[in-house]
N, C-alpha and C positions, 0 to 999 in steps of 0.2 A: 504494499500498500502506500501511496505516496505521502507527503507532510498533508497533515490537514486533512486526510482523506480517511472512511470511519466506513464499517464492514459489520454487520451481524454475526452471532455465534452461528445461526442457522442461515444464514448466506455463507459462511464459511464450508458448513455440512454439505450444504447442496453442491459447492464447489467442489471439494471432493468426489464427490457420483456416490454420498449418506445423506439423503435427509432428514433420516431419524437418527443422524450423531452427533447431536446440539450438545448433548451434554458428554461427549467423548471430548468434542471442540473446546467443551467447558473447560474440560479436565486440563486438557492439551496447555492451553490458553493461560491456567493456573498453575502450570508445572515450569513456566518458562523463565530460566535461569537468570537470564538477560533483559528486561523487563524496557529496559530503555534502551537499548540495542537492537532489538529484534520488539518492534512497539506493539506489543499486546495491548496497551491503554488504547488503542484507535478500536476495540472490537466490544461493539457494544450489544445489550440485551435487546431482546424484541422491543418493537414500539421505538427503537432510540433510546432509551434507558441506558444509564449506568450500570449497571449489571457489578460484578466484580472486579477487583483489583488487588493482584497483592502487594503493590505496595501502599494500597488502602486509599480509600475512595476521595480524598481530600486529593492526593498524588495525581488521581485519574483527572481531578476534575481541572486542575494546575496545568497537566501536560494539555489536555483537550483544548485549556484555552488558550496557551500559549498558541498551540497551533492554530485558532479561529473556528474551532469546531463545536457546533450548537448542538445540541442532546435536550430529550425532553427529563 
């Protein structure tokens, strides 16, 4: 994903050809050991809600604001 671009867990599961694997995508994203280098903060929950983030939601909000991303 490019700077300022987001996706959802569901969209990633669909792109992997496993539309029912949304939870597995969430687990994989949550296990990301390099959340700044591999920008998992750009992955949002359904309806463009924040969802979770290993660094905490406050940090996720801050990173998304820096990139100019809006969410619900």
